[in-house]
C-alpha positions in Angstrom: 44.9 -45.4 -8.3 43.3 -48.6 -9.7 43.0 -49.9 -6.2 41.2 -46.8 -5.0 38.9 -46.9 -7.9 38.0 -50.5 -7.2 37.3 -49.6 -3.5 35.0 -46.8 -4.5 33.2 -49.0 -6.9 32.8 -51.7 -4.3 31.4 -49.2 -1.8 29.0 -47.9 -4.4 27.8 -51.5 -5.1 27.3 -52.1 -1.4 25.4 -48.9 -0.9 23.1 -49.7 -3.8 22.5 -53.2 -2.4 21.7 -51.7 1.1 19.3 -49.2 -0.4 17.7 -51.9 -2.5 17.3 -54.2 0.5 15.8 -51.3 2.6 13.4 -50.4 -0.1 12.4 -54.0 -0.6 11.9 -54.6 3.1 10.3 -51.4 4.1 8.4 -51.0 0.9 6.7 -54.3 1.5 6.0 -53.3 5.1 4.6 -49.9 4.0 2.4 -51.6 1.3 1.3 -54.2 3.8 0.5 -51.5 6.4 -1.5 -49.5 3.8 -3.4 -52.6 2.8 -4.2 -53.4 6.5 -5.3 -49.8 7.1 -7.6 -49.6 4.1 -9.1 -53.0 4.7 -9.4 -52.3 8.4 -11.1 -49.0 7.8 -13.6 -50.6 5.5 -14.1 -53.4 8.0 -14.8 -51.0 10.8 -17.5 -49.3 8.8 -19.0 -52.6 7.9 -19.0 -53.7 11.5 -20.7 -50.5 12.6 -23.4 -51.0 10.0 -23.8 -54.7 10.9 -24.1 -53.9 14.6 -26.7 -51.2 13.8 -28.8 -53.6 11.7 -28.6 -56.3 14.4 -29.7 -53.9 17.0 -32.6 -52.8 14.8 -33.8 -56.4 14.5 -33.8 -56.6 18.3 -37.0 -54.9 19.3 -36.2 -54.1 23.0 -33.0 -52.1 22.4 -33.6 -48.4 23.0 -33.0 -46.1 20.0 -30.7 -43.9 22.0 -28.2 -46.8 22.6 -28.1 -48.1 19.0 -25.8 -45.4 17.5 -23.6 -45.3 20.6 -23.0 -49.1 20.6 -22.5 -49.2 16.8 -19.8 -46.4 17.0 -18.2 -48.1 19.9 -17.8 -51.3 17.9 -16.3 -49.3 15.0 -13.7 -47.7 17.3 -12.7 -51.1 18.8 -12.0 -52.5 15.3 -10.0 -49.4 14.5 -7.8 -49.9 17.6 -7.0 -53.4 16.5 -6.2 -52.1 13.0 -3.8 -49.6 14.4 -2.1 -52.3 16.5 -1.8 -54.5 13.4 -0.3 -51.6 11.3 2.3 -50.9 14.0 3.1 -54.7 14.2 3.7 -54.7 10.5 6.7 -52.4 11.1 8.0 -54.7 13.8 6.7 -52.9 16.8 5.8 -55.6 19.4 2.4 -55.6 21.2 4.1 -55.3 24.6 6.0 -52.2 23.4 2.7 -50.8 22.1 1.1 -51.2 25.5 4.1 -49.7 27.2 4.1 -46.7 24.8 0.3 -46.2 25.3 0.7 -46.4 29.0 3.5 -43.8 29.0 1.7 -41.5 26.6 -1.7 -41.9 28.3 -1.3 -39.1 30.7 0.0 -36.7 28.0 -2.7 -37.7 25.6 -5.3 -37.3 28.3 -4.2 -33.8 29.1 -4.0 -32.8 25.5 -7.4 -34.3 24.7 -9.2 -33.6 28.0 -12.0 -31.8 26.1 -12.5 -34.8 23.8 -12.3 -37.2 26.7 -14.8 -35.2 28.7 -17.2 -35.4 25.8 -16.9 -39.2 25.9 -17.5 -39.2 29.6 -20.5 -36.9 29.2 -21.9 -39.1 26.5 -21.7 -42.1 28.8 -23.4 -40.2 31.6 -26.2 -39.1 29.2 -26.8 -42.7 28.3 -26.7 -43.9 31.9 -28.9 -41.2 33.5 -31.1 -40.8 30.4 -32.2 -37.1 30.7 -33.5 -37.5 27.1 -33.6 -40.0 24.3 -33.8 -39.9 20.6 -37.0 -38.1 19.4 -37.3 -35.9 22.5 -37.4 -32.1 22.1 -35.1 -30.5 24.6 -33.7 -27.1 25.6 -30.3 -26.9 27.3 -30.1 -23.2 28.3 -30.8 -21.9 24.8 -29.6 -25.0 22.8 -32.9 -26.5 21.7 -34.0 -29.1 19.2 -35.2 -32.6 18.6 -32.6 -35.2 19.5 -31.5 -37.2 16.4 -28.5 -39.1 17.7 -26.2 -39.4 20.8 -22.7 -40.3 19.7 -19.4 -41.0 21.5 -18.2 -37.4 21.2 -21.2 -35.3 20.0 -25.0 -35.3 19.9 -27.0 -34.3 16.9 -30.1 -32.1 17.2 -32.7 -30.8 14.7 -34.3 -27.4 15.5 -38.0 -26.7 15.0 -37.2 -24.9 11.7 -35.1 -27.7 10.4 -31.6 -26.5 11.3 -28.9 -29.2 12.0 -27.0 -28.8 15.2 -23.9 -30.9 16.3 -23.3 -30.2 20.0 -20.4 -31.6 22.1 -21.8 -34.0 24.7 -20.1 -32.0 27.5 -22.1 -28.8 26.5 -25.3 -30.8 27.1 -24.2 -32.6 30.2 -23.0 -29.4 32.0 -26.3 -27.5 31.5 -29.8 -27.7 32.9 -31.9 -29.7 30.4 -35.6 -29.1 29.9 -37.2 -32.1 28.2 -40.6 -31.2 26.6 -41.3 -34.7 25.5 -40.6 -36.8 28.6 -43.9 -36.4 30.4 -47.0 -37.7 28.7 -49.1 -34.6 29.4 -48.6 -30.8 29.4 -50.6 -27.9 30.7 -51.8 -25.1 28.5 -52.3 -21.5 29.9 -54.0 -19.0 27.7 -55.0 -15.5 28.9 -58.2 -13.8 27.7 -58.8 -10.1 28.3 -62.3 -8.6 28.8 -63.4 -5.1 29.6 -64.2 -4.0 33.2 -67.8 -3.5 32.2 -68.2 -7.1 31.1 -69.7 -10.0 33.1 -66.6 -11.8 34.5 -68.5 -14.9 35.7 -70.2 -15.2 32.3 -66.9 -15.0 30.5 -65.3 -17.6 32.7 -68.2 -20.0 32.2 -68.0 -19.5 28.4 -64.3 -20.1 28.3 -64.5 -23.2 30.5 -67.2 -24.6 28.3 -65.1 -24.0 25.2 -62.2 -26.0 26.7 -64.4 -28.8 28.0 -65.9 -29.2 24.5 -62.5 -29.8 22.9 -61.8 -33.6 22.6 -58.1 -33.0 23.1 -58.5 -31.5 26.5 -58.2 -34.1 29.3 -60.8 -34.4 32.0 -58.3 -35.0 34.8 -57.2 -32.5 35.9 -60.3 -30.7 34.8 -60.1 -27.4 32.9 -60.3 -24.3 35.0 -60.5 -20.5 34.7 -59.4 -17.9 37.1 -58.9 -14.1 37.2 -55.2 -13.8 36.8 -54.9 -10.0 36.9 -56.8 -6.7 37.1 -54.7 -4.9 34.5 -54.8 -1.2 33.6 -57.3 -1.7 30.7 -58.7 -5.2 31.1 -59.6 -8.1 33.4 -57.3 -10.9 32.4 -58.8 -14.4 32.7 -56.4 -17.4 32.7 -57.7 -20.5 30.9 -55.9 -23.6 32.1 -56.2 -27.2 30.8 -54.2 -30.3 30.3 -53.5 -32.1 27.0 -51.3 -34.9 25.7 -47.8 -33.7 24.9 -48.3 -34.3 21.2 -51.4 -32.1 21.2 -49.9 -29.2 23.0 -49.0 -26.8 20.1 -52.1 -27.5 18.0 -54.4 -27.0 20.9 -52.6 -23.8 22.0 -52.8 -22.2 18.6 -56.5 -23.2 18.2 -57.4 -21.7 21.6 -55.6 -18.4 20.8 -57.9 -18.1 17.8 -61.1 -19.4 19.3 -60.9 -17.2 22.4 -61.4 -14.0 20.4 -64.1 -15.5 18.3 -66.1 -17.0 21.2 -65.9 -13.8 23.3 -66.9 -11.5 20.5 -69.8 -13.8 19.5 -71.1 -13.7 23.0 -71.0 -9.9 23.2 -67.8 -9.5 25.2 -65.4 -6.8 24.2 -61.7 -7.3 24.0 -60.1 -4.0 25.2 -56.8 -2.6 24.1 -54.4 -0.4 26.2 -55.7 3.2 26.4 -55.3 6.3 28.5 -57.8 9.0 29.4 -56.3 12.5 29.2 -58.2 15.3 30.9 -57.5 19.0 29.9 -58.0 21.6 32.6 -58.1 25.3 31.6 -56.0 27.4 34.0 -57.1 31.0 34.2 -54.3 33.5 34.5 -54.0 36.4 36.9 -54.5 38.9 34.1 -50.8 39.5 33.5 
């Protein structure tokens, strides 16, 4: 009995020693891994900021590329941090590469949507359909481009709403860029009555456009009869302005058209119908 008790006590001591050694060894490894992870995460953020500041000091780097390069630098640092954390637990670098290679296909299939966003972001930066500051419309998704990232792009709508759009949703759609060309054409329709002098109204409207300093001389402003509508003769006023002057000029012309026409004696008709009443005499029944 005494011998059995001694054996049990000896096994207990050995178990405690093994647990203590495991806690000591793995505890140090866990603490070291946490320290590496925390420091590495902070370092990645610092590297991203440093790269961004360095690119800001370089004048010829496009604004569209700055956030992409800065985020790419951050992810590179994070990859090295993850490798260092795994190495802290005794995982060899060659084993890491083998594991990554074996799991690459599975990860690619599981994250194909995310990877497609990365590929779409690269294509957006290479082909450059838009850049930061451009106002775009991608089949209903519209706004001013704020940033193009690795996975998503940030837009700001005209009424100040923030939009985060996956890069693939922009790349797979037709994109209309309203800021890319330096000039834009304005088309405003003015309606006059059929009894009014069409040539006089066209001359008045053309003079109004020519007198505006925002209207470009080449191509020259022009007016043309666009439609003989049910209740009016519709005159199209066409001119070209700088892209930045588009909305202001358009809104001003919409107001000035009415004032100029009415001041010159032209009438602006509204839809109307003439109804004729015929009296039908009966047969006396």
